[in-house]
N, C-alpha and C positions, 0 to 999 in steps of 0.2 A: 403365074409361077405359085403353087400352095406349097407351102414350109411348118413337119410335123415336125414331130419324134418317131420315127419305123423301127422299132426292136432296139430300142434304146440308142436310137445315131440320129441327128438332126438331119433330116431329108429334105431336097425341094424337089419337086414334080411340075414338069411346064404339059398340066391338064386339063382339059376347059372343068370349071369348078362345078357344071352340074354332071358331071361324071358319076356313074355310082364309083364309090371306093374297090370296091372290091374288080372291078377293070385297072382303078388303076394301081393296083396292089399286083397282076396278075399282070399289065402290057408295058405298063412303065416302071413298074418297079423290080418285073421279074419273081415275083415271088408266086409260084403256084399251086403252094400249102392249103392256099385258104380255096373253095372252090365253090361252083355255078353249080346250084341246083334247079330253084325253081324260077330266082329273077321278085319275086313278091314276098321277102322276107318269109316267109313262112314253112321253110324248109331246116335252117341251122345251120346247111354245108358251109355256108362262108361267112359264119363267125367269128367275128376279134374282140379284140377287146379295144374301147376307147376308152383312154383316163379309166382303167382297169374294171371296168363295166364289158357287161358280153352285148355284141351289137350287130345285128346285121348287116355286113359288109355292101349288099346288090344293094340298098336302099337308105343307105349313109352316101350324104354325097363327096367328092373332094374338097368342095368348096365350105363345107360344113365341117371338117376336121383343121380347118389354119388355128397354131400352136397348139394342138392337143398333140394325146401320148394313144402311139396305134402300135399293140403287141400282136404278131400273129402267128399261126402257127411256126413258124421256123424261129421266133423270137423268144420262143418260153423257155423262159430257165429259171433255176431256184430248185429248194429240195422239192417244194409244193408240188412242181413241174413233170422235174426231173421219175417223181416217186410216180403220179398220175401215170406216165406213158411207161416206165418201166410196168405195171400194173398190167395196163393195157395188153403189153405185149406175154405178160406170166400167163397171164389168163386168156389169153388167144378170142380177144374181145371182136376185134371187124373180121368181119365175112368178105365182103367187096371192100370195106376199104374207103370208099370214097367218103359216104358224111361224117370220119373218125376224126380229120382237123375238126370239124367241129364242134362232134360231141366232147373232145377233150379241152377246147379251149372253154365248152361251157363249162365242164365239169369241174377244170381248176378254177376257173368265179364262182361256183359252189363252195369250193371248198376251201377256199380264202373265204370266205363269207362266215362258213357254217362246217367247223371243223369236224362235228359229228356228226353229219346227215342222217334222217330218218329216209324209208322208202318214199317219205309222204314228201319230203324237203327237196328228193331227186327228181320226183315226178316231177315237181310242181317247175323246180331249175331246169330241166332240160325238156318241158313239156313243150313244143313245137319244133325240136330236134328230131327231125324222121332219119328211120334210115329203114330203108328198103330193102334188108336182109333182117332186118325184125330182131335184131342181137338186143336188144333192151332190157333179157335177163342180165345179160352179161356184161352190158356198161352199167349197171345195178349195181352188179356184185364187186367190179371193178373199183367204182365211188368207193365202196364201205370196206372192200381190202384197199383202197388206199390210205382212206380213213386212221386203216388198225397200223398201216406199219406209221404212221405222218401222229401216231400217237405214244409209238412204241420207242 
């Protein structure tokens, strides 16, 4: 049994400590917003926040999150998260949408650390978050717009 805080609630999952967190979230906790992309921590579709920092859940093991705080796309809350999610919809960022939960998780983490990011900041923070539909220009525009809205 592994116990941690999941989206603000203490959670205990009966999972092998060597199980990737991604599969524990999807299969044991029933949270399917975090996606499986590559399984090698190279695409970002599985990004969640571990104690406030973005991590790839496909290569993070359940046994390593004992006592930690995990936030998934389903658990994002607050003005920053709401603004990012609203801008994503307003600017029609997703095309197929498969990678977008990971993109949003990375964007929220970036804006929490860097409220007015440059293009280079955005590119660096989202490096490795792949979008097969290549909506990178809309993702970047959405992050800039979210930053503007949050500053207003």
